[in-house]
C-alpha positions as a Markdown table, in Angstrom:
| # | Residue | x | y | z |
|---|---|---|---|---|
| 1 | Met | 0.0 | 0.0 | 0.0 |
| 2 | Pro | 1.6 | 3.3 | -1.1 |
| 3 | Leu | 2.0 | 6.1 | 1.4 |
| 4 | Asp | -0.1 | 9.2 | 1.2 |
| 5 | Lys | 2.1 | 12.1 | 0.1 |
| 6 | Pro | 0.2 | 15.3 | 0.3 |
| 7 | Tyr | 3.5 | 17.2 | -0.1 |
| 8 | Leu | 3.6 | 16.3 | -3.8 |
| 9 | Asp | 1.3 | 19.2 | -4.5 |
| 10 | Ile | 3.8 | 21.9 | -3.4 |
| 11 | Pro | 5.1 | 23.7 | -6.5 |
| 12 | Gly | 8.8 | 23.7 | -7.1 |
| 13 | Thr | 9.5 | 21.3 | -4.3 |
| 14 | Thr | 10.9 | 17.8 | -4.3 |
| 15 | Ile | 10.8 | 16.2 | -0.9 |
| 16 | Phe | 13.8 | 13.9 | -0.3 |
| 17 | Asp | 11.8 | 11.0 | 1.2 |
| 18 | Ala | 12.5 | 7.2 | 1.4 |
| 19 | Glu | 11.5 | 6.7 | -2.2 |
| 20 | Gln | 13.8 | 9.5 | -3.5 |
| 21 | Ser | 16.6 | 8.2 | -1.3 |
| 22 | His | 16.3 | 4.7 | -2.8 |
| 23 | Lys | 16.1 | 6.1 | -6.4 |
| 24 | Gly | 19.1 | 8.2 | -5.9 |
| 25 | Tyr | 21.3 | 6.0 | -3.8 |
| 26 | Trp | 24.1 | 5.5 | -6.3 |
| 27 | Leu | 23.9 | 9.1 | -7.6 |
| 28 | Asn | 24.4 | 10.3 | -4.0 |
| 29 | Gln | 27.2 | 7.8 | -3.4 |
| 30 | Phe | 29.0 | 9.1 | -6.5 |
| 31 | Cys | 28.6 | 12.6 | -5.1 |
| 32 | Val | 30.0 | 11.5 | -1.7 |
| 33 | Ser | 33.0 | 10.1 | -3.5 |
| 34 | Leu | 33.9 | 13.6 | -4.6 |
| 35 | Met | 34.9 | 14.4 | -1.1 |
| 36 | Lys | 38.3 | 12.8 | -1.8 |
| 37 | Ala | 40.8 | 14.8 | -3.9 |
| 38 | Asp | 41.9 | 11.7 | -5.9 |
| 39 | Asn | 38.3 | 11.0 | -6.9 |
| 40 | Arg | 37.7 | 14.6 | -7.9 |
| 41 | Ala | 40.8 | 14.5 | -10.0 |
| 42 | Arg | 39.7 | 11.3 | -11.7 |
| 43 | Phe | 36.3 | 12.7 | -12.3 |
| 44 | Lys | 37.6 | 15.9 | -13.9 |
| 45 | Ala | 40.1 | 13.9 | -16.0 |
| 46 | Gly | 37.4 | 11.7 | -17.5 |
| 47 | Glu | 33.8 | 12.5 | -16.3 |
| 48 | Arg | 32.0 | 9.8 | -18.3 |
| 49 | Ala | 34.6 | 7.1 | -17.5 |
| 50 | Tyr | 34.3 | 7.9 | -13.8 |
| 51 | Leu | 30.5 | 7.9 | -13.9 |
| 52 | Asp | 30.5 | 4.6 | -15.6 |
| 53 | Glu | 32.2 | 3.1 | -12.5 |
| 54 | Trp | 28.9 | 3.7 | -10.7 |
| 55 | Pro | 25.7 | 1.7 | -11.1 |
| 56 | Met | 23.6 | 4.8 | -11.8 |
| 57 | Ser | 21.0 | 5.0 | -14.5 |
| 58 | Glu | 21.9 | 6.5 | -17.8 |
| 59 | Glu | 19.5 | 9.3 | -17.1 |
| 60 | Gln | 21.3 | 10.1 | -13.9 |
| 61 | Lys | 24.7 | 10.1 | -15.6 |
| 62 | Gln | 23.4 | 12.4 | -18.4 |
| 63 | Ala | 22.0 | 14.8 | -15.7 |
| 64 | Val | 25.4 | 15.0 | -14.0 |
| 65 | Leu | 27.2 | 15.5 | -17.3 |
| 66 | Ala | 24.8 | 18.3 | -18.2 |
| 67 | Arg | 25.1 | 19.7 | -14.6 |
| 68 | Asp | 21.3 | 19.7 | -14.6 |
| 69 | Leu | 20.8 | 19.8 | -10.8 |
| 70 | Asn | 17.0 | 20.0 | -11.1 |
| 71 | Arg | 17.0 | 16.8 | -13.0 |
| 72 | Cys | 19.4 | 15.2 | -10.6 |
| 73 | Ile | 17.0 | 16.0 | -7.8 |
| 74 | Ala | 14.1 | 14.6 | -9.7 |
| 75 | Leu | 16.2 | 11.4 | -10.1 |
| 76 | Gly | 16.8 | 11.0 | -6.4 |
| 77 | Gly | 19.7 | 13.4 | -5.8 |
| 78 | Asn | 20.0 | 15.1 | -2.5 |
| 79 | Ile | 21.0 | 18.8 | -2.8 |
| 80 | Tyr | 23.6 | 18.4 | 0.1 |
| 81 | Phe | 25.3 | 15.6 | -1.8 |
| 82 | Leu | 24.9 | 17.3 | -5.2 |
| 83 | Ala | 26.7 | 20.4 | -3.8 |
| 84 | Arg | 29.9 | 18.3 | -4.1 |
| 85 | Ile | 29.5 | 18.4 | -7.9 |
| 86 | Gly | 29.4 | 22.2 | -7.8 |
| 87 | Ala | 32.3 | 22.4 | -5.4 |
| 88 | Thr | 34.3 | 20.1 | -7.8 |
| 89 | Asp | 33.5 | 22.6 | -10.5 |
| 90 | Gly | 34.6 | 25.5 | -8.3 |
| 91 | Lys | 31.0 | 26.8 | -7.8 |
| 92 | Thr | 29.5 | 28.2 | -4.6 |
| 93 | Phe | 26.2 | 26.9 | -3.3 |
| 94 | Gln | 24.7 | 30.3 | -4.2 |
| 95 | Gln | 25.8 | 29.9 | -7.8 |
| 96 | Met | 24.3 | 26.5 | -7.9 |
| 97 | Ala | 21.0 | 27.6 | -6.4 |
| 98 | Gly | 20.8 | 30.5 | -8.9 |
| 99 | Ser | 21.4 | 28.1 | -11.8 |
| 100 | Met | 18.6 | 25.9 | -10.6 |
| 101 | Thr | 16.1 | 28.8 | -10.6 |
| 102 | Gly | 17.2 | 30.2 | -14.0 |
| 103 | Met | 18.6 | 33.3 | -12.3 |
| 104 | Ser | 22.0 | 34.7 | -12.2 |
| 105 | Glu | 23.9 | 34.6 | -8.9 |
| 106 | Glu | 23.2 | 38.3 | -8.4 |
| 107 | Glu | 19.5 | 37.9 | -9.1 |
| 108 | Tyr | 19.2 | 34.9 | -6.8 |
| 109 | Arg | 21.1 | 36.7 | -4.0 |
| 110 | Ala | 18.8 | 39.8 | -4.4 |
| 111 | Met | 15.7 | 37.6 | -4.2 |
| 112 | Met | 16.9 | 35.8 | -1.1 |
| 113 | Leu | 17.9 | 39.1 | 0.6 |
| 114 | Ala | 14.4 | 40.4 | -0.2 |
| 115 | Gly | 12.9 | 37.5 | 1.6 |
| 116 | Gly | 12.7 | 34.8 | -1.1 |
| 117 | Arg | 9.7 | 33.9 | -3.1 |
| 118 | Ser | 6.3 | 34.9 | -2.0 |
| 119 | Val | 4.0 | 32.1 | -0.8 |
| 120 | Glu | 1.1 | 33.9 | -2.6 |
| 121 | Gly | 0.1 | 31.7 | -5.5 |
| 122 | Asn | 2.6 | 29.1 | -4.6 |
| 123 | Arg | 0.9 | 27.0 | -1.9 |
| 124 | Arg | -0.5 | 24.4 | -4.3 |
| 125 | Leu | 0.0 | 23.4 | -7.9 |
| 126 | Gly | -2.1 | 25.4 | -10.3 |
| 127 | Glu | -2.3 | 28.7 | -8.3 |
| 128 | Gly | -0.3 | 30.7 | -10.8 |
| 129 | Gly | 2.6 | 32.0 | -8.7 |
| 130 | Asp | 6.2 | 32.4 | -9.7 |
| 131 | Ala | 7.3 | 29.1 | -8.2 |
| 132 | Gln | 4.7 | 27.1 | -10.3 |
| 133 | Pro | 6.3 | 24.5 | -12.5 |
| 134 | Gln | 5.5 | 26.2 | -15.8 |
| 135 | Asn | 7.4 | 29.3 | -14.5 |
| 136 | Gln | 10.5 | 27.3 | -13.5 |
| 137 | Pro | 13.5 | 25.9 | -15.5 |
| 138 | Gln | 12.6 | 22.4 | -14.1 |
| 139 | Gly | 9.0 | 22.8 | -15.3 |
| 140 | Arg | 10.2 | 23.7 | -18.8 |
| 141 | Ala | 12.8 | 20.9 | -19.0 |
| 142 | Gly | 13.2 | 19.7 | -22.5 |
| 143 | Arg | 10.7 | 22.2 | -23.9 |
| 144 | Asp | 13.0 | 25.1 | -24.5 |
| 145 | Lys | 16.4 | 23.7 | -23.6 |
| 146 | Asp | 18.3 | 26.0 | -26.0 |
| 147 | Thr | 16.7 | 29.3 | -25.0 |
């Protein structure tokens, strides 16, 4: 019997629950491996070859190679583990978060300093607020990838 998950109706939010944890186990283990300098060097020297050492899905590997962190999260990645990919690339967490929202680092910083996104229109799917999937990069995934 599946669990009731009322939180699936929160726009722009993926809850890292047991199902997500199971789905992303090897993706997150790969990310943990990047804590070691030798592994970071091996990854940077041959990203695909290093990823192929992990029993991740092809979709997860492609998301890592594209640095599509929203897709990584949808595929079970935990943002705290995924941050190690950004660190390996020399990115700050703020830069990573900005890229996940489709904003520049400066735009993201300004939004957060102003209090973040409004909850108005963003409590449930379909309300029309700025965090609704159709207004987010993750909601447009694949639809306008080149724009």
